[in-house]
N, C-alpha and C positions, 0 to 999 in steps of 0.2 A: 504493500500500500504506500501511496505517496505520503511524505512527511507533512504533518499539519501542526499549526500552532494551537495554543490553548483556546484561542478565539475561533478555531475551526478553519482558518485561512491556510491555503496551500502555499508553500514557497514558490516564487516565480509568478504568482497571480497578483502582483502588486497593483496593476493598473486595470484589472478587469472590472467592468461595471455591467449592470443589467442593460440589456439592449432596449433602446427606445425606438418606437416606430418612426420611420422617416417619410417625408414627402418632398416632392420637388418644388422649389420656389422658382417661379417663372423668371424673376429678375436676378437670379443668382445661380450660377452653375453648380454650387455646392448644395448637398442635401441638408435640409433644416428639420429639426425635431418639431413635433407637434406641441411640445410643452411651451407655454408662453413664458417670455423672459420677464425678469423683475427690474426694479429701478437700479439694481446693482450695476448694470451696464453703464448707466449714466454716471454713476459714482466713479466707475473705473476711469472715466475721462478726466476726473479731477484729482483723484488720490494717487499716491505713488504706486509704481509697478516694480516688482522685483523678479529677477531671474534666480532660480534656485536649482543648483546642481547637486544631486545626491551622490556621495562618494564614500561608501563604507569601506573600511580597511580589511574586512574579512572575506574578500572574494575567494570562492573555492575553486573556480575554473582556472583563473590566472591570478596568483597571489599579488596583491597590490597593483592590479592591472591599471587602475586609474592614474597612476603616476609612472607607469612603464613607458619607456621612450618609443614613440611611433613616428617614423620618418624624422627623427631628430628632435621631436617635441614631446613632452609628457602628454599622455592621452587626454587628460583633463584640460591641458593647455589649449587644445584645438577649439573646444566649445567655449571656454572662458573668453578667448580672443574674439570669437564670432559674436558672443553675447555683448561684450563691451563695445565692439565696433558697430553693432547695430544702433547704438545710441538712442535706445528707446526705454531703457531701464533706469530707474533712479539708483539702483544698486544691484550688483551681481554677487551672489552668495554661493558658497560651497558648504553643504551640510556634511560633516564627517565626524567619525569617532577616532580618527587616527592622526597623530601629531605630524607625521611626515607628509601626509596628504594635505593637511592644513598649511604646512610650510610652503609646499609647491603652489598651492592655490593663491596664497598671498603674493608669492613671487610673480605670478601671472596677473595680479591686479584684482583678485576677488577678495571679498570679505569672508570670514569663516564663522559658521554657526557650529558650535560644539554640541553635537547631538548626544542625547542621553543613552545609557546602556539599554533602556527599555525599547528603544526603536532602532537598535543596532544589531539585533539578532538576525539569524539566517531567515527566520520566518516573518520578520517585520516588513510591513507593506510600505510602499512609497507614500501612500495617502497618510498613514500614521506619522511618518517622518515630516511630511509637509505640514500637517496639522500642528505638530510640535513647534515648527518654525513660526507659523502664523500666530500661535498663542503668545510667543515671545516678541513678535513683531506685528502687532495689530494695525500698524499704520498702513499696511499694504492692502489695496483693494483688489489687485490682480496678481496672481503668481504664475510665472512661466517655469514649469518643471522641465529642465533640459537634461537629457540623458548624457552622462559623461562619456559613453561609448559610441557617440555619433560624430566622428571626427570630420565628416564631410558637410557639416552644417555651415551655412553661409549667413551673413547678416541679413541679406535680403529675404531669406526664408522667414526669419523672425519678424522683420518689419512688415512684410505682407500679411502674415498671419495675425499680427496684432491689429492691423487696420480693420480686419473683419470684426473685431470687438469694438474698437473706438469709433469706427465710421458706419458699421452696419448693425451694431447692437447685439452681437452674439455674446453668449455668456461663457462658452467654452469652445476652444479650437484645438485640434490635435492633428499631428502629421501622419500621412498615409503614403503608401507607394502602391503602384499598380503591378500586380503579379499575374503571371500566366501559368499557374500550376493546376494540374488536374488532381483533385483530392478524392481519396477513397476511404471508406469506413474501416476502422481498425478491427482486426479479427483477434479477439482475446482467447477464444477457445479453438484451437487448430483442428479438433476432431470433427470432421464432416462439416466444417464451417466455410461459408462463402462470403466474400466481401461484396460490398455494394458501392457504386459510384456516388459521390456527394455533389459534384457540380458539373457533371457531363453525362451525355448519353453516348455510351461506347459505340452504338451503331451509327452515330452521327458526330463523330469527333470533329470539332471545328478546327480550322487552320488558324494559326496565330493572327494572321492579317485580318481575319473576319471576326475574331473574338476580342472583345474589349478587356477581358481579364477581370480580376477582382481587386477591390481596394482593401489593403491590409495595413494595419497600424505598423509604422516602422520605428516607433518609440523615440523619435528625435526630440519632440517637445510636446507638452500639454499645457495650454493656457487655460486657466479657470479663474472665475471670480472668487473672492473671499467668501461670498455667500454660499456658493456651491460647495466649497471645501468644508465649510462649517456643517453642511448637510451630508458629509461623508461621500462627496462626489468629485471626481476630476473631469468627468464628462457628463453633461446633463443640461437641463434648461434648454434654451435655444442654442443648439450646438451645430457645428459645421466642421468638415475636415479641410485640411490644407494638403494638396497633393504635391509630393516631391518626386523628382526624377529618380530612377533606379540607381544612377551613378552616385547620387548624393545620399542614398539610403544604405548606410554601412553600420553594421552592428558587430560587436566583438564579445563573444562569450567564452570560447575555448581557444587553446593555443593554435589550432589549425586555422582559425580566423585571422590570425595576426599578419602573416605574410601577404595574404590577399588584401587585407585592409591597408597595409602599408603601400602597396602598389596603387590602390584606388585613391588614397589620400594624396599621393604625390601628383596624381593627374587631376583630381577633382576637388581637392581640399582647399580651404580658404587660408591664405598665407599672410593676411593682414593688409593694412592700408598702404604700406610702403610699396612702391613700384619697383620691382627688382630689375626691370629693363634699364633703369637709369644708373645702376651701379657702375662706377667708373674707376674705383680704387679699392684694392685689397691690402689691408695692413695685417702683417703676420709676425708674431714673435718668433725669433730664431730658436731660442732655448725654450723647450716645453711645447712647441708646436711643430716647427720644421724639424727640429732635432729633439731627441728624447731627453736632452739635458745632460747627457753623459759627456764629461770632458776628460780627455786623456792627456797626461802631463809627461813631457820628455825631459831628459837630463839637460838638454840645451835651453830649456825654458819655454819651448814652443808648446802651443795647444793643438789639440786635434779634435774634430767633431765630425759626425756623420749625419746623413739624411737619406731618405728613401728615394729611389730613382723615380717612383711614380709621382712624388711631390714636385720634382723638377719638371716632369711632363705636364703636371697641373698648371704650373706657372706659365709654361709655354702656351697651353690651351687658353688661359685667361688673356694673355697678351694678344693672341690672334683675334679675340673677341673684343678688343679695345679696352680691356681692363688693366690698368697699371697696377703692378705689384711692388710693394715696399716691405722689406724685412726690417724688423726692429730688434735691437739688442738693448736690453735694459741695463741699468747701472748695477743691479744686483747680479746679473749674469753677463758680464762683459766678454767680448771676444777680441782677440788681438787685431790691431789694424790690418796687419798683413793677411790674417785669416779672413777678415771682413772683405778686403779687396778681392781675395781669391774667390770668395763666395759670390760676390757681385758679378765677377767676370764669368763664373761658371753658369750662374742662373740668369744672367742678363737683366738684373734688376737692382735698384738702389738698396743698399744696406745702411740703415740709419742707426748710428750710435747715439744713444740718449745723452743729453747734457747732464752732468752730475752737479747738483746744487743743493741748497739747504732745504728746499721744498720737500714736502712729503712725496713719496713715490707716486701715489695716485695722481696728485696734482701735476707732478712732473710729466707723467705720461700724457695726461689730458692736454697739457700745454703743447707738447711736441706734436700730438695728433692734430690739434686745432691749427697749429702753425702750418702743417703740411696741407691741411684742407684749405686754409686761407690762400696759400700760394697757388693752389690749383682752382680757386674759386668754386669749391665744392661745399655742399651741405651734408649733414649726417646721413640723410637718405641716399646719398650717392656713394656711401662708404660701406664696404664689407670688412668685418674685423674678426680675426681669430686669435684668441688669447687663452691663458691657462691659469692665472692666479688672481689674487685680490687686487693687484694694481690695475687689472684689466676690466674690473666690474663696470665702472661708469661708461667706458667705451663700448663694452658689450651691450649695455642697455640702450645707448643712444644710436648705435650704428643701424643703418637700414637693414642689413643682414649681419648676423653675428653667430659665431660658433666656438666651441671648445673641443679639444681632443677628449677621448673617452676617459683618460686618466687625469683630467684637470681637477683643480681644487673645487670643492663643493660650492663655495661662494661664486665662483666663475660659472659653474654649470647652471646654477639657478638663474643667473643674469642673462645667459645666452639664449638666443632664439633657436639654436640647433646644437645638438650634442652628437658628435661623431661616434661611430661604432669603432673606429680605429684609434689607437693610441698615438701620442706624439712620436714623430720619427718613424711611424709605421703606416703612412698613407693617409693621415688625417687631413692634410692639406688638399690632397687629391679628392677626397670625399667631399670636402666643403666646396671645392671648385666645381665639381660635378653638380652639387646642389645649386650653386649660383647660376650655372649655365642652364640647368633645367628650369629654374624659375624665370630666367630671362627669356627662354624659348616659349614658355607657357604664357608669359605676359605679352610677348610680341604676337603670339597666336590669338590671344584674346583681343588685342588692339585691332588686329586685322578683321576679326569677326565683328567687332563693334563698328568698324568702318563699313563693312558689307551691309550690316543691319541698317545703318543710317542711310546708305544709298538706296536701300530697298523700301524705305518708308515712303 
């Protein structure tokens, strides 16, 4: 038998609600429930709206999956970024029982609601967790429950769904995707048992082109008024679905989902407001990024360092795409002038030795970077930055694209927008370069599509 809670709920049924009869509204392509809506929709236009992302630490399928790196970004970071950039919420919250998840959520700009043990069990429902949040934050008239495992969610999905509430008076809006799956009745007793079709006639199997398919919840988000939530509903009242494309409908439950989701998010994910096609400069630490930081000392006083051949190829790739590369040697990890000259000659790029002064290291690095930007008339959105320690934190936060090697310090990892799977000196620079070029290609493709769309209007 399936496991149940004391209240009789089954694990995994967090969002199930009683089905409400639907009818078609002539003026709206979405189905509308027959239940009349209350004045709470009018109130939602006036009172604050919150995004609430549920991220429990006790995931059984993939331990701590909510902060596991997906395409260089913590899984929960994808939806936090989309929610914040939608610019429709008064605040974005993550409800969690795990300190590490809370730490990552704050680093990505969300506020943290520390959920109680009572709603952090395997059998706790999403509704119970949301209700705990609304009791502690009664100022919110509308809650948008965003699923942490939906990394292909975009700001426009959220904006368009919310408009159904604020402009058309719906009380609940939820995301769906169109599926073309033939469903059959489950056979529990195999002895002389036959199955039955649930949504097709086997004698008249429709071809995909002539079958519209079925609308299935994809779990990306659930908008609901506070009034509905207080009545133990996430879907109810005057409700409507918001249909998302299949490529944006990604869910992750078990390990086998991860590589598929990673490929999908690289192609269809939302990478933020910064336009990667304008990146013109890559700044890279020599020690801790290009090199693993190992220094060999010889009797004659010379230093020796090594780097991965793929990282040299990465620098050449970027240069061919018009991206200047500058290597930076910090005062804490200096390299000899002769070695810097040799490195510059071999890699064909400038090696910048930081000026040693009495300023703190972070301020010193910022000063050097901003000086380089000013000389080239660049802004932070034009800069990609790969660093590895505390002195890089501010630059990692400000750069249009930023990354750290797999073995970087935790403070740098949290500040970066991308975490490489490779360690310093072992191909991390190549990995980040490929990421930069992929985003530039994607952005150029989108610009071309936008141009085509404008011309066809």
